[in-house]
C-alpha positions as CSV (number, residue, x, y, z in Angstrom):
1,M,188.5,-173.2,-159.7
2,Q,188.4,-171.0,-156.7
3,A,188.2,-172.7,-153.3
4,Q,185.3,-171.8,-151.1
5,L,186.3,-170.7,-147.6
6,A,184.3,-172.1,-144.7
7,P,182.8,-169.4,-142.5
8,S,184.7,-168.9,-139.3
9,S,183.2,-169.6,-135.9
10,S,183.1,-165.9,-135.2
11,T,180.8,-165.2,-138.2
12,N,178.8,-168.5,-138.1
13,A,175.1,-167.6,-137.6
14,W,174.6,-170.8,-135.6
15,N,177.5,-170.1,-133.2
16,P,175.9,-170.5,-129.7
17,H,177.7,-167.5,-128.3
18,A,176.5,-165.3,-131.1
19,R,172.9,-166.6,-130.7
20,T,173.1,-165.8,-126.9
21,Q,174.2,-162.3,-127.6
22,L,171.4,-161.8,-130.1
23,R,168.9,-163.1,-127.7
24,V,170.1,-160.7,-124.9
25,A,169.9,-157.8,-127.3
26,L,166.4,-158.6,-128.4
27,V,165.2,-159.0,-124.8
28,A,166.8,-155.6,-123.9
29,A,165.1,-154.0,-126.9
30,L,161.7,-155.5,-126.0
31,T,162.0,-154.4,-122.4
32,A,162.8,-150.8,-123.4
33,L,159.8,-150.8,-125.7
34,L,157.5,-152.0,-122.9
35,V,158.8,-149.4,-120.5
36,L,158.2,-146.6,-123.1
37,A,154.7,-148.0,-123.7
38,S,153.9,-148.0,-120.0
39,L,155.0,-144.4,-119.7
40,A,152.7,-143.5,-122.5
41,L,149.6,-145.0,-120.8
42,P,147.4,-142.8,-118.6
43,S,148.1,-143.8,-115.0
44,G,144.5,-144.3,-114.1
45,A,143.2,-146.0,-117.3
46,H,140.8,-148.8,-116.5
47,A,142.2,-149.2,-113.0
48,Y,140.4,-150.8,-110.1
49,P,140.3,-149.4,-106.6
50,P,143.2,-150.4,-104.3
51,D,143.5,-153.6,-102.2
52,M,141.6,-155.8,-104.6
53,P,141.7,-159.4,-103.2
54,S,142.4,-162.5,-105.2
55,K,139.6,-165.0,-105.7
56,S,140.9,-167.3,-103.0
57,Q,141.2,-164.5,-100.5
58,A,137.7,-163.2,-101.3
59,Q,136.4,-166.8,-100.9
60,S,138.0,-167.1,-97.5
61,E,136.5,-163.7,-96.5
62,L,133.1,-164.6,-97.8
63,N,133.1,-167.8,-95.8
64,A,133.9,-165.8,-92.6
65,I,131.3,-163.1,-93.0
66,T,128.4,-163.4,-90.6
67,V,125.1,-164.2,-92.3
68,R,121.9,-162.8,-90.7
69,A,118.8,-161.0,-91.7
70,E,119.2,-157.2,-92.2
71,G,118.1,-154.9,-89.4
72,P,115.4,-152.3,-89.9
73,R,116.5,-149.0,-91.6
74,T,114.9,-147.1,-88.8
75,G,116.8,-143.9,-88.0
76,Y,119.0,-144.0,-91.0
77,S,120.2,-140.8,-92.5
78,R,123.0,-140.2,-95.0
79,S,124.2,-137.4,-92.8
80,L,125.1,-140.0,-90.2
81,F,128.0,-141.0,-92.5
82,P,129.9,-137.7,-93.0
83,H,131.5,-138.0,-96.4
84,W,133.9,-136.3,-98.7
85,S,136.2,-135.4,-95.9
86,N,139.3,-133.3,-96.3
87,Q,142.2,-135.4,-97.6
88,G,144.9,-132.6,-97.6
89,N,146.2,-130.4,-100.4
90,N,142.8,-128.8,-100.7
91,C,141.3,-132.2,-101.8
92,N,138.3,-133.9,-100.4
93,T,137.6,-137.6,-100.8
94,R,135.6,-137.2,-104.0
95,E,138.3,-135.2,-105.6
96,A,140.9,-137.7,-104.5
97,V,139.0,-140.5,-106.2
98,L,138.5,-138.5,-109.3
99,K,142.3,-138.0,-109.5
100,R,143.0,-141.6,-108.7
101,D,140.6,-143.2,-111.1
102,G,140.9,-140.7,-114.0
103,S,143.3,-140.5,-116.9
104,N,145.3,-137.4,-117.7
105,V,143.6,-135.5,-114.9
106,V,144.6,-131.9,-114.4
107,V,143.4,-130.2,-111.3
108,G,143.3,-126.5,-110.2
109,A,144.4,-125.0,-107.0
110,D,141.1,-126.1,-105.4
111,C,141.8,-129.7,-106.5
112,Y,138.7,-129.8,-108.7
113,P,139.6,-131.4,-112.1
114,D,139.9,-128.9,-115.0
115,S,140.3,-131.7,-117.5
116,G,140.6,-135.5,-117.7
117,S,138.7,-138.6,-118.7
118,W,137.0,-141.3,-116.6
119,Y,136.3,-144.8,-117.6
120,S,133.3,-146.2,-115.7
121,Q,134.0,-149.8,-114.7
122,F,130.3,-150.7,-114.2
123,D,128.9,-149.7,-117.6
124,G,132.0,-149.3,-119.8
125,Q,131.3,-145.6,-120.5
126,T,133.9,-142.8,-120.7
127,R,133.2,-139.3,-119.6
128,T,135.3,-136.1,-119.8
129,V,133.1,-133.9,-117.6
130,P,133.7,-134.4,-113.9
131,S,130.1,-133.5,-113.0
132,Q,129.0,-136.5,-115.0
133,I,131.0,-138.8,-112.7
134,S,129.8,-140.0,-109.3
135,I,131.9,-141.7,-106.6
136,D,130.0,-144.9,-105.8
137,H,130.1,-146.4,-102.3
138,V,130.4,-150.1,-103.4
139,V,128.7,-151.1,-100.2
140,A,126.0,-148.4,-100.1
141,L,125.8,-146.3,-96.9
142,A,122.2,-147.4,-96.3
143,E,123.1,-151.0,-96.9
144,A,126.0,-150.7,-94.4
145,W,123.5,-149.3,-91.9
146,D,121.3,-152.4,-92.3
147,S,124.3,-154.6,-92.0
148,G,125.7,-153.4,-88.7
149,A,126.8,-149.8,-89.1
150,S,123.7,-148.6,-87.2
151,S,125.6,-149.4,-84.0
152,W,128.8,-147.7,-85.0
153,T,130.1,-144.3,-83.8
154,T,129.9,-141.4,-86.1
155,S,133.6,-141.4,-86.3
156,R,133.7,-145.0,-87.6
157,R,130.9,-144.3,-90.1
158,Q,132.9,-141.3,-91.4
159,A,135.9,-143.5,-91.9
160,F,133.8,-146.0,-93.8
161,A,132.3,-143.3,-96.0
162,N,135.7,-142.0,-96.9
163,D,137.6,-145.3,-97.2
164,L,140.5,-144.7,-99.7
165,D,142.4,-147.8,-98.5
166,G,140.1,-150.5,-99.8
167,P,137.9,-151.1,-102.8
168,Q,134.9,-149.2,-101.4
169,L,135.0,-146.1,-103.5
170,I,135.1,-146.0,-107.3
171,A,134.4,-143.4,-110.0
172,V,131.5,-144.3,-112.3
173,T,128.9,-142.5,-114.4
174,T,126.1,-140.7,-112.6
175,E,123.6,-142.8,-114.5
176,V,124.9,-146.2,-113.3
177,N,125.4,-144.9,-109.8
178,S,121.8,-143.8,-109.7
179,S,120.6,-147.2,-111.0
180,K,122.6,-148.9,-108.2
181,S,121.4,-146.5,-105.5
182,D,121.4,-148.4,-102.1
183,K,120.9,-151.9,-103.5
184,D,123.0,-154.8,-102.4
185,I,124.7,-157.4,-104.6
186,A,121.5,-159.6,-104.5
187,E,119.6,-156.7,-106.0
188,W,122.1,-155.1,-108.4
189,V,125.3,-156.0,-110.3
190,P,127.2,-154.0,-113.0
191,P,125.5,-154.0,-116.4
192,L,128.8,-155.3,-117.8
193,S,128.9,-159.0,-117.1
194,S,132.7,-158.9,-117.4
195,K,132.9,-156.6,-114.3
196,R,130.7,-158.8,-112.0
197,C,133.6,-160.8,-110.7
198,A,135.5,-157.7,-109.6
199,F,132.4,-156.2,-108.1
200,A,131.8,-159.3,-106.0
201,K,135.4,-159.1,-104.8
202,M,134.9,-155.4,-103.9
203,V,131.7,-156.1,-102.0
204,I,133.1,-159.1,-100.1
205,H,136.3,-157.4,-99.2
206,T,134.6,-154.3,-98.0
207,K,132.1,-156.1,-95.9
208,Y,134.8,-158.3,-94.4
209,R,137.2,-155.5,-93.6
210,W,134.5,-153.5,-91.9
211,G,132.8,-156.4,-90.0
212,L,129.5,-156.0,-91.8
213,S,127.1,-158.9,-92.2
214,M,125.3,-160.3,-95.3
215,D,121.7,-161.6,-95.5
216,P,121.3,-165.1,-97.1
217,A,120.4,-163.6,-100.5
218,E,123.5,-161.5,-100.5
219,K,125.7,-164.4,-99.5
220,S,124.3,-166.5,-102.3
221,A,124.7,-163.8,-104.9
222,A,128.2,-162.9,-103.8
223,Q,129.2,-166.6,-104.2
224,T,127.6,-166.8,-107.6
225,Y,129.5,-163.8,-109.0
226,L,132.7,-164.8,-107.2
227,N,132.5,-168.0,-109.1
228,Y,132.8,-165.9,-112.3
229,C,136.4,-165.1,-111.3
230,S,139.3,-167.1,-112.8
231,Y,141.9,-165.7,-110.3
């Protein structure tokens, strides 16, 4: 009868050292796969604008926003908010947002997109023709006028209309942009209910950053949709 040999500690599958080495190898392999997957994803796919606040930050900002009735729209003109300013490299603000918010965007020497695709956060639609995409001012220019911008200098209104640093500009379908028009958050929210939390954050953060007021209906609506947020 042939004696059975006990497995040595170096080949034992339950050896703690061997298990640790296996675990390290698996983690390294998984990390490599995740890196490769991230490189394969379009850089702008389903991205939100920059400087999105957390729920707690947006709540603090909402609490600090002045609440008052809107002023009259007397004297308002869109031309008082010079927009689509030169951003360098032959790009204006609209083209800069198209590049930022699109996926696989290829532009020509004039910075206008020759190809790409754009996912519209408000209605969940995807477009591949740039002319079917609008750049929405999350806080509409007319709404800003009613909320304090009527007293601003033209230079400040221009900075507001071309704000690439905050979540004030976003690429969306022309249809949903037209439906929003110059409505405030008490009058309009994205058709996709899953995007209403983010929209509330964008409105709140923009109004806070620029020192704009809200009327009571806006404040109430902003709070309602901010409550949709989980973080």
